[in-house]
C-alpha positions in Angstrom: 121.7 98.6 132.0 122.3 100.4 128.7 121.3 97.3 126.7 118.0 97.1 128.5 117.5 100.8 128.1 118.2 100.5 124.4 115.7 97.6 124.0 113.0 99.5 125.9 113.6 102.6 123.7 113.2 100.5 120.5 110.1 98.7 121.9 108.4 102.0 122.4 107.9 102.2 118.6 105.4 99.3 119.0 102.9 101.8 120.4 102.7 103.3 116.9 101.9 100.1 115.1 99.2 97.5 114.9 100.0 93.8 114.9 97.8 91.5 112.9 98.3 87.7 113.0 96.9 85.7 110.1 97.0 82.0 109.7 98.4 80.5 106.5 95.5 79.7 104.2 93.6 82.9 105.2 91.5 84.1 102.3 93.5 87.3 102.1 96.4 85.3 100.6 94.2 84.8 97.5 94.8 88.4 96.6 97.6 88.5 94.0 98.5 92.1 94.7 98.8 91.4 98.4 101.0 88.4 97.7 103.2 90.5 95.4 103.6 93.1 98.2 104.6 90.4 100.7 107.1 88.9 98.2 108.6 92.3 97.5 109.3 92.8 101.2 110.8 89.3 101.4 113.0 90.2 98.5 114.0 93.5 100.1 115.5 91.5 103.0 117.0 88.9 100.8 118.7 91.5 98.6 120.3 93.3 101.4 121.4 90.2 103.4 125.0 89.0 103.5 123.9 85.4 104.1 121.8 83.8 101.4 119.7 80.7 101.5 117.8 79.5 98.5 115.9 82.4 96.9 112.2 81.5 97.1 110.2 82.0 94.0 106.9 84.0 94.0 105.1 80.8 93.2 106.6 78.9 96.1 106.0 81.8 98.4 102.3 82.0 97.3 101.9 78.3 97.9 103.3 78.5 101.4 101.0 81.4 102.4 97.9 79.6 100.9 98.6 76.3 102.7 96.2 76.2 105.6 97.5 72.8 106.7 101.0 74.0 107.4 100.1 75.6 110.8 101.8 78.9 109.8 101.3 82.3 111.3 102.0 85.6 109.5 102.6 88.4 111.9 101.9 91.6 110.0 103.0 95.0 111.4 101.1 98.1 110.3 101.5 101.8 110.8 98.3 103.4 109.8 97.6 101.7 106.5 101.3 101.1 105.7 102.7 97.5 106.0 106.0 97.9 107.8 106.8 94.2 107.5 106.0 90.7 108.6 107.3 87.4 109.9 106.1 84.0 108.7 106.4 81.5 111.6 105.2 77.9 112.1 103.8 76.2 115.2 105.4 72.8 115.4 104.9 70.9 118.6 106.0 73.1 121.5 108.0 75.5 119.2 107.3 78.7 117.2 109.7 78.5 114.2 110.5 81.8 112.6 111.2 81.1 109.0 110.9 84.2 106.8 110.8 87.9 107.3 109.8 90.7 105.0 110.7 94.3 105.8 109.6 97.6 104.2 112.9 99.6 104.2 113.5 102.2 105.5 110.3 102.3 107.5 111.0 99.0 109.2 114.3 100.4 110.5 112.7 103.6 111.7 110.1 101.6 113.7 112.7 99.1 115.0 110.6 96.4 113.5 113.2 93.6 113.9 113.3 94.1 117.7 109.6 94.6 118.0 108.8 91.5 116.0 111.2 89.4 118.2 109.2 90.3 121.3 105.8 89.9 119.7 106.9 86.4 118.6 108.0 85.6 122.1 104.8 86.9 123.6 102.8 84.8 121.1 104.8 81.7 122.0 104.3 82.2 125.7 100.6 83.0 125.4 100.0 79.8 123.4 101.9 77.5 125.7 104.9 77.1 123.4 108.2 76.4 125.1 110.6 77.5 122.5 111.0 80.3 119.9 113.4 79.2 117.2 114.7 82.2 115.3 117.4 80.7 113.0 121.1 81.4 113.0 121.5 84.5 110.9 122.4 87.8 112.7 123.8 85.9 115.8 125.1 89.1 117.5 121.8 90.8 117.3 119.9 87.7 118.5 122.4 87.1 121.3 121.8 90.7 122.5 118.1 89.8 122.7 118.8 86.8 124.8 119.1 84.0 122.3 121.1 80.9 123.0 123.0 79.1 120.2 
């Protein structure tokens, strides 16, 4: 019961934010200042993470976001006019693949954005007829507490 109560408490912070879902290739990704902000949030997560994959370059990141053919979705989380963070996911077959996350520390922590984004991604997958949400293998304890199978 305490785990459910804790999740419900964290999800309440969603009421204070707006979720915007952009497709990769959206014209907004032509704005270099916006791309720099998104990359900085990606780097904030990368820099504090204990597990490192290859560090994406700003050029690679820009190309990924501008690629309309990739079937990507960028879930942006806003509080007023402040970007709290985002997830870059891909729709592939019957799956929503969560690839990259960018977080605006410490605001993302204050708003429990990791937990909120998990449930927003699940809702998106369900509402679009997708059978699986694939979140990757980092932070297995946190993901297991949210119901993930490994």
